[in-house]
C-alpha positions as CSV (number, residue, x, y, z in Angstrom):
1,M,290.8,-41.1,3.2
2,H,289.9,-37.8,1.6
3,C,292.9,-36.0,0.3
4,S,293.2,-33.2,-2.2
5,F,295.7,-30.6,-3.5
6,A,295.3,-27.1,-4.9
7,G,297.2,-23.9,-5.3
8,K,299.6,-21.9,-7.5
9,G,302.9,-22.2,-5.8
10,D,306.2,-23.2,-7.3
11,F,307.1,-26.7,-6.1
12,K,309.6,-29.4,-6.7
13,L,308.8,-33.1,-6.9
14,A,311.1,-36.0,-6.0
15,T,310.8,-39.7,-5.8
16,F,311.6,-41.3,-2.5
17,A,314.7,-42.8,-4.0
18,K,316.0,-39.4,-5.1
19,L,314.8,-37.5,-2.0
20,K,318.4,-36.3,-1.2
21,S,318.7,-34.5,-4.6
22,L,315.7,-32.2,-4.4
23,G,316.7,-30.2,-7.4
24,Q,314.8,-32.2,-10.0
25,N,311.5,-30.9,-11.3
26,H,308.6,-33.1,-12.5
27,D,305.3,-32.0,-14.0
28,T,303.2,-34.9,-12.9
29,W,302.1,-36.6,-9.7
30,G,302.5,-40.3,-9.1
31,A,302.2,-42.9,-6.4
32,G,305.2,-43.0,-4.2
33,M,306.3,-39.4,-5.0
34,V,307.1,-36.7,-2.6
35,K,306.1,-33.1,-2.8
36,V,308.9,-30.8,-1.5
37,V,308.2,-27.5,0.2
38,D,310.1,-25.0,2.3
39,A,307.4,-25.1,5.0
40,L,304.4,-27.2,5.7
41,V,301.8,-25.7,8.1
42,V,299.5,-28.2,9.8
43,G,296.3,-26.4,10.8
44,T,294.5,-23.3,9.3
45,G,293.3,-21.5,12.4
46,T,294.6,-18.2,13.7
47,A,298.1,-19.6,14.2
48,G,298.4,-21.5,11.0
49,Y,296.8,-18.8,8.9
50,T,299.2,-16.1,10.3
51,I,302.4,-18.1,9.9
52,A,301.6,-19.5,6.5
53,L,301.0,-16.0,5.0
54,A,304.1,-14.6,6.7
55,L,306.3,-17.3,5.3
56,R,304.8,-17.1,1.8
57,K,305.2,-13.3,1.9
58,A,308.9,-13.8,2.5
59,G,309.1,-16.0,-0.6
60,R,309.0,-19.4,0.9
61,R,307.2,-22.3,-0.8
62,V,304.4,-23.1,1.6
63,A,301.7,-25.7,1.9
64,V,298.9,-25.9,4.5
65,V,296.9,-28.9,5.5
66,D,293.8,-29.4,7.6
67,N,291.5,-32.4,8.2
68,R,288.5,-30.1,8.8
69,P,287.1,-27.1,6.8
70,Y,289.7,-24.3,6.7
71,G,289.4,-21.6,9.4
72,G,290.2,-23.2,12.7
73,T,288.6,-23.1,16.1
74,C,288.3,-19.4,16.7
75,A,286.5,-18.5,13.5
76,M,284.5,-21.7,13.1
77,R,283.9,-23.2,16.5
78,G,285.0,-20.7,19.2
79,C,285.5,-17.0,19.6
80,Q,283.6,-15.6,16.7
81,P,280.5,-17.8,16.6
82,K,280.3,-17.8,20.4
83,K,280.2,-14.0,20.4
84,Y,277.1,-14.1,18.2
85,L,275.4,-16.0,21.0
86,V,276.9,-13.9,23.7
87,A,275.8,-10.6,22.1
88,A,272.2,-11.9,22.1
89,A,272.5,-13.1,25.7
90,E,273.8,-9.7,26.7
91,I,270.8,-7.9,25.2
92,A,268.4,-10.3,26.8
93,H,270.2,-10.0,30.2
94,L,270.3,-6.1,30.0
95,S,266.6,-5.9,29.1
96,Q,265.7,-8.1,32.0
97,Q,267.7,-6.1,34.6
98,M,266.5,-2.9,33.2
99,S,262.8,-3.9,33.1
100,R,262.2,-2.0,36.3
101,I,263.9,1.2,35.1
102,G,262.3,1.9,31.8
103,I,262.8,-1.0,29.4
104,Q,259.7,-2.9,28.2
105,P,259.1,-5.5,27.0
106,V,261.9,-7.9,28.1
107,A,263.8,-9.1,25.1
108,Q,263.6,-12.8,24.1
109,I,266.1,-14.7,22.0
110,D,264.8,-16.2,18.7
111,W,267.2,-19.2,18.7
112,P,266.7,-20.3,15.1
113,A,267.1,-16.7,13.8
114,L,270.2,-16.3,15.9
115,M,271.8,-19.5,14.6
116,K,271.0,-18.5,11.1
117,S,272.9,-15.2,11.7
118,K,275.8,-17.0,13.2
119,S,275.9,-19.6,10.4
120,A,276.0,-16.8,7.8
121,F,279.4,-15.9,9.2
122,T,280.9,-19.3,9.8
123,D,279.7,-20.9,6.6
124,A,281.7,-18.3,4.6
125,V,285.0,-18.8,6.6
126,P,286.4,-21.9,4.8
127,G,285.9,-20.5,1.3
128,N,287.3,-17.1,2.2
129,T,290.3,-18.7,3.9
130,E,291.1,-20.8,0.9
131,K,290.8,-17.8,-1.4
132,V,293.3,-15.8,0.7
133,F,295.8,-18.8,0.6
134,Q,295.4,-19.3,-3.1
135,K,295.9,-15.7,-3.9
136,A,299.1,-15.7,-1.9
137,G,300.3,-18.8,-3.8
138,I,300.1,-21.2,-1.0
139,K,299.3,-24.9,-1.7
140,L,296.1,-26.2,-0.2
141,L,295.9,-29.7,1.2
142,H,292.9,-31.5,2.7
143,G,293.6,-34.6,4.8
144,T,295.1,-35.8,8.0
145,A,298.8,-35.1,8.5
146,R,300.9,-37.9,9.9
147,F,304.7,-37.8,10.5
148,I,306.6,-40.7,8.9
149,S,310.1,-39.2,9.6
150,V,311.6,-36.1,11.0
151,D,311.0,-34.2,7.8
152,E,308.3,-36.1,6.0
153,V,304.5,-35.9,6.6
154,E,302.1,-38.2,5.0
155,I,298.7,-36.7,4.0
156,C,297.3,-39.8,2.4
157,P,298.9,-43.0,1.0
158,D,299.8,-41.3,-2.3
159,L,300.8,-37.9,-1.0
160,T,303.8,-37.2,1.2
161,I,305.3,-33.8,1.9
162,H,309.0,-33.3,2.5
163,A,309.6,-30.0,4.3
164,E,312.5,-28.0,5.5
165,H,310.3,-26.7,8.3
166,I,307.1,-28.1,9.7
167,V,304.7,-26.0,11.8
168,I,302.2,-27.7,14.0
169,A,299.2,-25.4,14.6
170,T,296.5,-28.0,15.1
171,G,294.8,-26.2,18.0
172,S,292.8,-28.0,20.7
173,R,289.8,-30.3,21.0
174,T,287.3,-31.1,23.7
175,A,288.8,-33.5,26.4
176,K,287.2,-36.9,26.4
177,L,285.0,-38.1,29.3
178,D,285.5,-41.5,30.9
179,F,282.3,-42.9,32.3
180,T,279.2,-44.9,31.2
181,G,277.0,-42.8,29.0
182,T,279.5,-40.4,27.5
183,E,277.9,-41.1,24.1
184,F,274.9,-39.1,25.2
185,T,276.9,-35.9,25.6
186,I,277.6,-33.2,22.9
187,T,280.7,-30.9,22.7
188,S,280.8,-27.1,22.4
189,D,281.2,-27.6,18.7
190,E,277.8,-29.2,18.5
191,F,276.2,-26.7,21.0
192,L,277.1,-24.0,18.5
193,K,275.0,-25.8,15.9
194,L,271.9,-26.5,17.9
195,D,268.7,-25.9,15.9
196,H,266.7,-25.3,19.0
197,M,267.4,-24.7,22.7
198,P,266.2,-27.6,24.9
199,R,264.2,-27.0,28.0
200,R,266.8,-28.3,30.5
201,V,270.6,-28.2,29.8
202,A,273.4,-29.6,32.0
203,F,277.0,-28.6,31.5
204,I,279.7,-31.0,32.8
205,G,282.6,-28.9,34.0
206,G,283.1,-25.5,35.5
207,G,285.5,-23.8,33.1
208,Y,285.1,-20.8,30.9
209,I,283.2,-22.7,28.1
210,A,280.7,-24.2,30.6
211,M,280.0,-20.8,32.2
212,E,279.7,-18.8,29.0
213,F,277.4,-21.3,27.4
214,A,275.4,-21.7,30.6
215,H,274.6,-18.0,30.5
216,V,273.7,-18.2,26.8
217,A,271.4,-21.1,27.4
218,H,269.8,-19.5,30.4
219,S,269.2,-16.3,28.4
220,A,267.6,-18.4,25.7
221,G,265.1,-19.7,28.2
222,A,266.6,-23.0,29.3
223,A,266.8,-24.3,32.9
224,V,270.6,-24.6,33.4
225,S,272.8,-26.8,35.6
226,V,276.6,-26.5,35.9
227,L,278.2,-29.6,37.4
228,Q,281.7,-29.1,38.7
229,R,283.8,-32.0,39.9
230,T,285.9,-29.9,42.4
231,D,285.0,-27.2,44.9
232,R,286.1,-24.4,42.6
233,I,285.1,-23.2,39.2
234,L,287.2,-21.0,36.9
235,K,290.6,-21.7,38.6
236,R,292.5,-19.2,36.4
237,F,290.5,-16.3,37.7
238,D,290.7,-14.5,41.0
239,A,288.8,-16.5,43.6
240,E,287.0,-13.6,45.2
241,L,285.6,-12.4,41.9
242,V,284.7,-15.9,40.8
243,N,282.6,-16.2,44.0
244,R,280.8,-13.0,43.0
245,L,280.1,-14.4,39.6
246,V,278.7,-17.6,41.2
247,D,276.4,-15.5,43.4
248,A,275.2,-13.5,40.4
249,S,274.7,-16.6,38.3
250,I,272.7,-18.3,41.0
251,A,270.6,-15.1,41.6
252,S,269.7,-15.1,37.9
253,G,268.5,-18.7,38.1
254,I,271.5,-20.8,37.0
255,S,272.2,-23.9,39.2
256,I,275.9,-24.4,40.0
257,T,276.7,-27.6,41.9
258,K,280.3,-28.1,43.1
259,G,281.8,-31.4,44.2
260,F,279.7,-33.2,41.6
261,D,281.9,-35.9,40.1
262,T,279.8,-37.2,37.1
263,S,279.8,-41.0,37.2
264,S,277.3,-42.0,34.5
265,I,274.6,-40.7,32.2
266,E,271.5,-42.7,31.4
267,K,268.8,-42.0,28.8
268,V,265.3,-42.4,30.0
269,R,262.3,-41.7,27.7
270,G,264.0,-39.2,25.5
271,S,265.8,-37.2,28.3
272,F,268.9,-37.9,30.4
273,I,269.8,-38.4,34.0
274,V,273.3,-37.4,35.1
275,H,274.5,-39.3,38.1
276,G,277.2,-37.9,40.4
277,S,279.4,-39.5,43.0
278,G,282.0,-38.4,45.5
279,G,281.5,-35.2,47.3
280,R,278.0,-34.7,45.9
281,T,275.9,-37.9,45.3
282,Q,272.8,-37.0,43.4
283,S,271.1,-37.0,40.0
284,I,270.3,-34.2,37.6
285,K,267.7,-34.5,34.9
286,A,268.4,-32.8,31.5
287,D,267.3,-32.8,27.9
288,L,270.8,-32.0,26.8
289,V,274.2,-32.7,28.4
290,V,277.2,-30.7,27.2
291,N,280.8,-31.9,27.8
292,C,282.7,-28.9,29.0
293,A,285.4,-30.8,30.9
294,G,288.2,-28.8,29.2
295,R,290.3,-28.8,26.1
296,V,293.5,-30.6,25.2
297,P,296.0,-30.2,22.3
298,D,294.7,-31.9,19.2
299,L,297.8,-34.0,18.5
300,D,296.7,-37.7,18.6
301,N,296.6,-38.3,14.8
302,L,300.0,-36.8,14.1
303,N,302.2,-39.8,14.9
304,L,304.6,-37.5,16.7
305,E,307.0,-40.4,17.7
306,A,307.9,-40.9,14.0
307,G,308.9,-37.2,13.9
308,K,310.9,-37.5,17.1
309,I,308.7,-34.8,18.6
310,T,308.4,-34.9,22.4
311,R,305.4,-33.8,24.4
312,S,304.9,-32.0,27.6
313,K,301.9,-31.9,29.9
314,R,300.4,-29.0,27.9
315,G,301.2,-30.1,24.4
316,I,304.3,-30.2,22.3
317,A,307.5,-29.5,24.3
318,V,309.1,-26.4,22.8
319,N,312.1,-24.2,23.7
320,R,311.9,-20.5,24.3
321,F,311.8,-19.9,20.5
322,L,308.8,-22.2,20.0
323,Q,310.9,-24.8,18.4
324,S,310.3,-28.5,19.2
325,K,312.8,-29.8,21.7
326,G,312.9,-33.1,20.0
327,N,313.0,-32.1,16.3
328,P,314.6,-28.7,15.3
329,R,312.8,-28.7,12.0
330,V,309.5,-28.4,13.8
331,Y,307.8,-25.4,15.4
332,A,304.6,-25.6,17.5
333,I,302.4,-22.6,18.1
334,G,299.0,-21.9,19.6
335,D,297.1,-24.4,21.6
336,A,299.2,-27.2,20.2
337,C,302.1,-26.3,22.4
338,G,300.4,-24.6,25.3
339,A,303.4,-22.3,26.0
340,G,301.0,-19.4,26.7
341,P,297.3,-19.0,27.5
342,Q,294.9,-20.7,25.1
343,L,293.7,-17.4,23.4
344,A,293.5,-16.5,19.8
345,P,295.7,-13.3,20.1
346,V,298.4,-15.5,21.8
347,S,298.2,-17.9,18.8
348,G,298.7,-15.0,16.4
349,M,301.6,-13.6,18.3
350,E,303.3,-16.9,18.5
351,A,302.8,-17.4,14.8
352,T,304.6,-14.1,14.1
353,I,307.4,-15.0,16.5
354,A,307.9,-18.5,14.9
355,A,307.8,-17.1,11.4
356,A,310.6,-14.7,12.2
357,N,312.7,-17.5,13.8
358,I,312.2,-19.7,10.8
359,L,313.2,-16.9,8.4
360,N,316.1,-15.4,10.4
361,G,317.2,-17.9,12.9
362,N,316.1,-18.3,16.5
363,K,316.2,-14.8,17.9
364,K,312.7,-13.9,19.0
365,K,310.9,-15.1,22.1
366,P,307.2,-14.7,22.9
367,D,306.2,-12.2,25.6
368,Y,303.2,-13.3,27.7
369,R,303.1,-10.3,29.9
370,G,299.9,-8.2,30.0
371,I,297.6,-10.6,28.2
372,P,294.0,-10.1,29.2
373,S,291.4,-12.8,29.3
374,V,287.6,-12.3,29.4
375,L,284.9,-14.7,30.5
376,F,281.8,-13.6,28.5
377,T,279.1,-14.4,31.1
378,Q,276.4,-11.9,32.0
379,P,277.9,-9.7,33.3
380,P,281.5,-10.6,32.0
381,L,284.5,-11.3,34.2
382,A,287.9,-10.1,33.0
383,L,291.5,-10.4,34.3
384,V,295.0,-9.4,33.4
385,G,298.2,-9.9,35.4
386,I,298.5,-11.7,38.7
387,T,295.7,-12.7,41.2
388,E,295.6,-11.8,44.9
389,A,296.8,-15.3,45.8
390,E,299.8,-15.0,43.4
391,A,300.6,-11.6,44.8
392,E,300.6,-12.9,48.3
393,A,302.8,-15.9,47.3
394,E,305.3,-13.5,45.7
395,A,305.4,-11.2,48.7
396,E,306.1,-14.2,51.0
397,K,308.9,-15.3,48.7
398,S,310.6,-12.1,47.9
399,G,309.3,-9.5,50.3
400,A,307.7,-7.5,47.6
401,R,305.1,-5.0,48.9
402,F,301.8,-4.4,47.2
403,C,298.4,-2.9,47.9
404,I,295.0,-3.9,46.7
405,N,292.2,-1.5,45.7
406,R,288.9,-3.4,45.7
407,G,285.2,-2.6,46.0
408,S,281.7,-3.0,44.7
409,M,280.6,-1.0,41.7
410,S,276.9,-1.8,42.1
411,D,276.0,1.7,43.4
412,W,278.2,3.6,40.8
413,P,276.3,5.5,38.2
414,S,277.6,3.2,35.4
415,S,275.8,0.3,37.2
416,R,272.7,2.1,38.3
417,R,271.8,3.4,34.9
418,I,271.6,-0.2,33.6
419,G,270.1,-1.8,36.7
420,Q,273.2,-3.7,37.4
421,K,273.2,-5.4,40.9
422,H,276.5,-7.4,40.6
423,A,279.7,-5.5,39.8
424,Y,283.1,-5.6,41.5
425,Y,286.7,-4.6,40.9
426,K,290.1,-5.5,42.3
427,V,293.4,-3.8,41.2
428,I,296.8,-5.0,42.6
429,I,299.4,-2.2,42.6
430,E,303.1,-2.4,43.5
431,E,303.6,0.0,46.5
432,E,306.9,1.5,45.7
433,S,306.5,2.1,41.9
434,G,302.7,2.3,41.5
435,R,303.0,-0.2,38.7
436,I,299.8,-2.2,37.9
437,L,300.5,-5.9,38.7
438,G,297.0,-7.3,38.2
439,A,293.4,-6.1,37.5
440,H,290.2,-8.1,37.9
441,L,286.8,-6.6,36.8
442,F,283.3,-8.1,37.0
443,G,280.6,-6.1,35.4
444,H,279.2,-4.7,32.2
445,N,281.9,-3.8,29.6
446,A,284.6,-5.4,31.8
447,G,286.0,-7.0,28.6
448,E,286.6,-3.5,27.1
449,A,287.9,-1.8,30.3
450,I,290.4,-4.6,31.0
451,N,292.4,-3.7,27.9
452,I,293.5,-0.4,29.6
453,F,295.0,-2.3,32.5
454,A,296.6,-4.8,30.0
455,M,298.3,-1.9,28.2
456,A,299.6,-0.6,31.5
457,I,301.1,-3.9,32.5
458,K,302.6,-4.5,29.0
459,F,304.3,-1.1,28.9
460,G,305.1,-0.6,32.6
461,L,302.7,2.3,33.2
462,N,301.8,3.1,36.8
463,N,298.7,4.3,38.5
464,Q,299.9,7.9,38.2
465,D,300.3,7.6,34.4
466,L,296.7,6.3,34.2
467,K,295.4,9.2,36.4
468,K,296.8,11.7,33.9
469,M,294.6,10.4,31.1
470,L,291.4,12.3,30.4
471,W,289.0,9.5,29.4
472,A,285.8,9.9,27.4
473,Y,283.2,10.4,30.1
474,P,281.0,8.9,31.4
475,T,282.1,5.5,30.3
476,N,283.1,2.3,32.0
477,V,286.7,3.1,31.1
478,S,286.5,6.5,32.8
479,D,285.6,4.6,36.0
480,L,289.2,3.4,36.2
481,K,290.2,6.6,38.1
482,Y,288.2,5.3,41.0
483,M,290.0,1.9,41.0
484,I,293.6,3.0,41.1
485,G,293.9,5.1,44.2
């Protein structure tokens, strides 16, 4: 097992026999010795990075450990590298839809050049992350963390960390598939490293990763199939706008098959045949099959039972202060606990909250109101707040009254000037107060415009407050005045 240690921090060493008297200092390492810290952070992504620096800034002795190159999912295998591909797909998509109104020639993606650009960013992340940690005086560990007691974590056979507090920020991983031929699939991690775009690509799953990468692959020239087990894709998003995305995707040439329960994959002369059963029994041919069946907390290697750490359906079971319900020394943040949406800003917010609770006692709780989410398809789909179905359920339960402003934006000037044929909005407003309860946007720059609605929900602004704003004009944000009544 690879295991290493680096950094400048001030640490104490203690043998297992003298673990209770942690005041003795030793200058050398040795087998069977324990390194003592105030806080051990497991994971170096957005959550781990944020809390490690916050605790160190407060004077705590901090160590971080990761079994992969430092940087985490968002910077290395998610948000940031994905956006390199999405940006290229957006240009290709826009040039295609504007080809009849003045743009020639239609842009094409140079996949090797695009991946080189993406890699220039991701390749630098581990080294840059380590430099920040070292400058702060944080100890750097490389290895797989494994609990051996409530306050001890083994990194490798000769290195054990005893910590007053342990923070689990291990993020998530791709869920495993369970049928014959899963060895022929790749994950989103590997998709982000493709050296060329195959001719035919099949995505198993109908979540946000499948849909985003489907649009990327299609923009790069591949014939794309999305295979969804149930009759609905993108369950977190508003059903009406999801249907409009499906229509736009199909119109662009992407195949979306619902009720396709993948039962096996076989390799035939260098390509693959994906077999489905259940509601849709058929076969799909592909040169690449991507597992996009969802993501689960990355906790399997931690030996949580030894740390008396209990799990919930979404990850580590935590209280309202993000503290483990089974072990008060432990805090879990980000995708590892699943307390909030699996988004990088949420991980950063939870890290700040957990750091404050470790330093000052449990006083702060995360606030998950007004958190926007964007699906970076072409065009993008964005949401914040409640859906129409959730509003109806609340009205039935409590008698709350709301109104819904909805409509197509396809004929608006902001759509016509870019040749956009598919654009829609839905805004849910509380009748009595005018407060924004939910907003759902489908169209160019939806990911930027949704932030205004997020701010309104977060700070209790109503539609009249938003009407008073004089927005930069003409912009997608200035279109908000037509959406709020």
